[in-house]
Structures are given as structure tokens and as C-alpha cells.
N, C-alpha and C positions, 0 to 999 in steps of 0.2 A: 504494500500499499503506500501511496506517496503522500508527501505531508498534507495535500489538499484535503485528505480525508478527515484531519484532525481539526476540530472547531477550536478557533483561537480564543473565544469568549463564549459564555453561555448565551448571550445577547449582543447583537451589533449595536454600535454607537447609535444614538438619536440622530436621524436626520435633521439638517437644519430646514428652517421653513421653505427656503428656496428650493431645496433638495426634494421635499416632500411634496411640493406643487407639481414638480415635473412627473412625480408617479402617478398622478391623479388623471392625467390624459388616457383616452381609450387607445386600445392597439388594433383596431380593426383597420383594415386598409381603406385608403381614401387617395382619391386623386389630388396630389398636391400641386398640381401646376394650374387649377383653377385659378381665374382672375387674371387682371391684366398684367403681361410681361413688361416690366419697367427697366430699362438700362438708364443708368446715370450718364451715359454717353449720348443718349438719343437727339436726334435733330429734327425739328426744332427743339428747343429745351422743354423737357416735360414741366409740369406742374406738380408739386408735391404738397401733401398734407404733413406738416411737421410731426404729427402724432405718430405717423407711419414710420418716421425716422427715430423714434424714441421720445420726442417732446412730450412731457406731462406736466401737471400741475406745479410740481417743485420748480421745474425751469421756468415756467411762466412768472411766477413769483421772485424767482433771481433775476429774470430779465427786464422786470418793472423798472429797476434802477437806470435803465439804458433805454427805456422805451420812447423818451423824447429827443433821443439823439439822432435819428433818422437812420440808425444803422439796420442791417438786416441780420437775422440769426442762421446760423447753417452748421451743418455737421461735415467734418473732414471725410472725405471718400478716398482720396489718395494724397500722398505727401512727397515732394520731391526735394531736392537739394536746396532750391531756393522759392519754390512755389507749391501751391495746393490746389486741389479740387475740392471745392466746397459746395454742398448740396443745400439750396435754400427753398423757400415755398415757389420761388420763381424758375427753378431748374438749377442744373448744375453750372458753376462758374469757376474760372481760375483765379486764385486769390495769392496776395503777397503779403509779405510782413514788413511793417516799417522798421527802420534801423533800430529803434530802441528795443524792439521786441526779438530782433532776429539775434541780438547778442545775449539772450538768455541761455542758461545751461540747457545742453541737448534735451534732457529729460523733461524740460519744462516748455519746450516749444511744442507746437500743436502736433499730435500725432493721429493717426487713422482712427475715427470714433469720437475725437474731441468735439465738443459744441464751441462755437466761437461766435463772435459779434464782430461785423465787418461793415465798413462804409463802402458805397458806390463810388468807383472813380469817375469823375465827369467825363461824358464822351466815350466812355469805354465799357466794354462788358466785364471788366476785372472789378475784383473787390481788394480792398486793403484790411487785412484782420487788425482790430483796435483791442480786442479783450478775448479773454478765454472763460468759458464757464466751468463751474465746479467740475472737477474730474472725480466722480464717484467710485469708480472700479477701475483696475488697470491690470494688464499682463504684463511683468517685467521680469527681467534678468539681470544678472551681473554683466556688464560690457564684455565682450568676447576678448577684448584687449587686455593687455597686462593691467591698465589701471582699474582700481575698484569703484567704478562707477556704474549707476543706474541707467540700463536701457530699457525704455518703454516701449513693447511690442505693440500694444493695442489699449485703447481708451474706452471706458464707458461700457464695459463688457458685462452681460447678465450671466452668459453661461460659456464655459470653456468645454469645448469638445475635444477631449484627450484621445487622439486616435492611435490605435494600436494594429498593426496588421498580423492576420491570422496565418501567418509563416513561419519560417525558420527565424524570422527577426523580433517575434513576439518577446516583449521584456517587460517582465512585472515591475522590475526595478525602477526602469525608466518612467513606468506609468506612475508609480508613487511620486517620483519626483514632479512630475508634470501635475499631480493633484495638489501638492505643496505649494506650486506655483500659483495654480488656480486660486486656491483659498487665500493665500497671502495677499493677493491683490483685490480681494473682496467678492470674487465672483463664485459662481456655483458650478463645480466639476461634474461632467457627464462623461462615462467612457464609452468610447465607439469602436467596437471590433471590427475593423474594416477586412475584406477579402475572405467572408465566410465560404466562398465558393471553393476556396483553396484548403480548407481545413478538414481533417478527416475526423476530428473529435471535439465538436463544438461544446459539448458539455464541459469536456475537460478543461478547454481553453476558458471557458466562462467561470469556471470555479476557480481557476488561477487568478483571473481578473477580479473576482469577488474577494479573494483573500488579499490581494494587493489594495484593493479599494473597498472596503466594509463600508456598508451604508450608501454608497454611491449607486445611481441607477447606470445600467449597462444595456447598451444596444449592441447586438450582434447584426451586422450588415453586409451587404455586397453591393458596392457601386456599379459593379459590372452586371449582375442578375437582378438588381432593384430588391433583393431580398432585406426586408427590415426597414426599408426607407421610408415608407409611409409612416411607421411609428415614429422614427427619428424626427420626421418633419413635425409631427404633432408636439414634439417638447419645446419647440420654438414658436411663440405666439407673437401675434402682431405688437410692434413696438419694441419686441426684445432683440438683443444683440448677442450672438454667438461668435467666437473665435475658434478656428481649427487649430489645434496645436499638435504637432508632431515631426518625427524626422522625415526627410526627403523620401519620397518613393512609398510611404505608407497609403497614398490615394487621396489625400486632402482635397486636391482640386478636382478629381472625379466625383466626390462626394457633393462639392459645391455645385458642379453641373447637373447631377442628379437632383438636387433640390431645386434649383432654378427650372429645370425643364429643357435647358438647351446647353450647348458648351459657352459658357461665358469665361472660363479658364482653360488655358491650353494644359494638355497632359501628355505625358511621356512616359514610355515603359521603363520598368526598373532593368538595371543593366543584368543581362544573363550572366555575366562572368563573376560578378562578386555578390549581387543581390542588393546592391546599393541603389539609392533611388538618384534620379537626375533632378537637378533643380529646374522646375518647371516654372512655378510663381516666384518672380523675382523681386516683387515687392508687396506691401500689404494693401488690400482694398476692401472697400466697404460695398457690400452688394444687397441689394433691396429684393427681396423674394417675392415672387407672385403670391398673392393670398396673404401677405404680411409676414413680418420678421426680417431681420437682417442677419448677414454673416460677414465675417472677416477672414479672408484666406491669408495664410502666411507663408513666406518661403520655408521650405524644409531647413530646419536648423541641425547643424551638427554638435552644436554646445548648448546646454541647458543649465548654465551656471544660476544657483539661486542667489537671491539678492537680500530679502530679508524674510526669514523663515519661521521665526517663534510661533506665532499664530498659526500659520499653515502647517508647521511639524505638529502642534497640539491637535489639529483638527482630523489631521490625516493619520496619526498613529496613537488613535485613543486607546486601542487594546494594549500598546504598550505602557501609556500612562496609568491604565488600570492596574497592569502588573506592578507598576512602580509604586503603588500606594502602599504594597507590603515591604518596600525597602526600610532598613533601620535608619539611613540617612536622608533627611529632606531634599537636600541637594545632589542626591545620588546621579552621578553620570551613567551608571550602568556599564562601566568600564572596567575599572580596577578595584572598585569597592568590594568588600566582603564584610557580611553576607549582602547580596543582591538579590531581590525577589525576581527581577526580570531575567537575570543570567541563570536563575535556578528553574525558571520556567522553559527555558531554552533547553536546559539539561534535561528537563524530565519530558521534553518532547510536546510541551503545550504552547510553544511559540516557535514560530519558523524560523531557522537560524539565519535564513537569507534574510528574511524581512528584519530581524533584529539587527544584522548588520549594516542594511540599507539605513535604517534609523540612526544607528551610530555614525554613519558616514556623513549623512546629511546634518546632522547635529555639529559633528566637527567643522563642516563646511559653512554652516550658520554662523559659527562662532567665529571662524577666521574672517568672513566677510565684515561681521560686525567690528571686529578689531581693526580691520584695514580700511573702513569706510572713510572716505574724505567727502568735503563738500563738492559739489559739481563744479566744473570749470565753466565759466561764461566764455562766449565766443571771444578770441583773442588771447585766452590762456588765463585770465584772471579769474579769482574765486569770488563769488558773492559775499558781500556784507552779511553779518547776522541778520537773519529776518527776510533776506532777499531769496532764499533757496526755493521756497514754494510759491512765491508770487502771488497769483490770484487762484491757484488750485488748493483744493481742500481734499484729503483723501479719508 
């Protein structure tokens, strides 16, 4: 018998309110391509209801202080080095930043999914961004470079679809890392097991996923055959935003295409020589789905360094925290301390050694990042004065 047959706890951790709401949808098939197909690149510019883009009463209240300035509210659909595409009630427009904002730290610049306020440039179709609205949730990682700085991958996300392929690259430990990233940023994690058509033991794979993601909703799908896609579509309601997170080649763009109903993202096959994915999506993009809901496709990432993990770890490894209640020392790190209830659970076969090792590794990474974090650099190499780091964003 494999370890998957051993229960980690008598009961799974309580699901959060967000996670519980996902479970309450029906699972019967539906035609998820009903409704108008909207492209942010349509010509002439489409007219959008901001509510379809995620605008709500809280946004309206926040916008009240800008209502008399003649600005327009919009959501960032794509970001470039010096320009953005912003979706407003009047359609999609190119937008630029004034000099004072362009010098902000990279993590504070507008990202895909952010809400902004912008003024119309006289005689032009372009907009000039003047303010950012509160960033409620975000998907972040430590910058892939040597510096210990934050990199924001997507903003104002409700759900993180953590995609794992059901082939020889299925990795429960990477899935655990993705769940920590999702929860730390304030989003609700959802596990998507793609390429079910390639899997000979779906029940076994689902069990491994449940052990790595206790209490998290799991969707087993195949973008190729459409298996499970209707149920996945129902997890995303009008006004909600989901971001796809996963390594290159796991099928994120194919999933987006299935949800949309046609090819809006280019896809390429995984290399036969080494099973590694080809980078198809090269930038993040916000896509409005037919029938409501938005998705953000992300490039396949090779590095998933955690940024700030205390809360994410606590939520993702509640089973280990429960075992830790029996430790003699309140600050037990479950490494060299003796006696240790967590290590004892591993020794008695009650806790998966691989999951325990994953927790220890992520905890050590969190400690190192916390120790080495520095204030983000402003454009030009300067660091912000105290109080400038968050500008108008609130997390």
C-alpha cells in the first residue's frame, strides 16, 4: 500500500468561505460558450459593463473621490514595458504612465488585473493613468533574479487555478508550493488536473492531489477531449477573475481556449525529447469569457520562489500545524527539537515524509526571504523613503 491510503487527519481542514462557495456549483454539463464572444481587441471598440470586469460597490465607493476629475475607470488587460492596454466602459484603449508614476518600484506599477483611473489625452485615443485603485489580492513570487524583491504576476484575482498535468510530470510538491502562493496573496486556490486523457489511474492521481491539497476543490479535466470542462467553467462566475498558474507545457493556454470557446491563445505541443513545455504564452493577458468571468493566462514559469509565506503556509499545511500542537516547545521548528510531535507522526507513518519535507523546505525558504527582503528599488536605482513603498495600494 502506498502512503496515499493513510489518512493524515481524522478530518480535513475547514474550507474557507471562498473555497466553500466553489463547491456549491452544480456538476452537470452545460454549454459554457453561450453568450456573446467578446474580445478586448475587437474593432470598433466594444462597450463594456464594468461589473462584467469585476467592478463592484466597494470599487464605486473608492472611485467617488475621483468622480469629479473627468477621469475614466478601467482595468489593465495587458502590460508592456512602457504602455498598457486598459479596458474601460468605452472599450480597450492604450494607456501610458506619467513620469512621476513610471519611477515607482516595479511591484507598484500597474499589473494585469489592476484597476486604474486615467484621463483622456486631448485629440488622441490614448489614456494617461493618474491613479491606481486598491489592489485587493495578488499572485506574487520572489523575483527570479538574484535580488530579493517582489514580482507581481497578476492583480485582483479571486481564484488561482493551479494546473498539474496528469503525466510523468505530475508533482505534488510543486502543487503545494502553488497553493501557498495563492493563499498568501489572498486568492482562493483551485486544483486543476489536466490531460486526464493521458492518465491510466485517475483515482490514484486525484488521491495524491487531495493529500497535497487537503480541503481544496479539485477538477479533473482534459482540454483535449473536453472532459470536466463544463464543471470547471461553473467554478468561475460573472465578475470573478481566475489566473492560471503552472509550469510550461501543462496546458494552461489550451484550457483558456476551451473556456473561451475558440483559440484566443496560441498553443504548442510539449517537446517529445524531454517532456518539457514550450513557452507559448509570452505575456500575461486578461480575457473576458463568454457568459461572464475573466481569466488571466500566464507564461509558463520555471521558478516559483515564494515571497511572503507565513499565512500561506499556515493555511496550506494545517495538518502539520495540528500535529505541532502536541510539541513540547511552542516555537518548535520540527527539525532538530526533541521530542517533536510532528517528527513522531512521520516516524509512526501517520504523516507523509515527503509532505513533511516539503513543509520544512518551504518554511526555510520563507525564513530566508524574510531575512533578506529589502525595500523595492525605484526606477533609476533609488529606494523609496519610508511610507512610499505601497503608494496607493492596500493589500
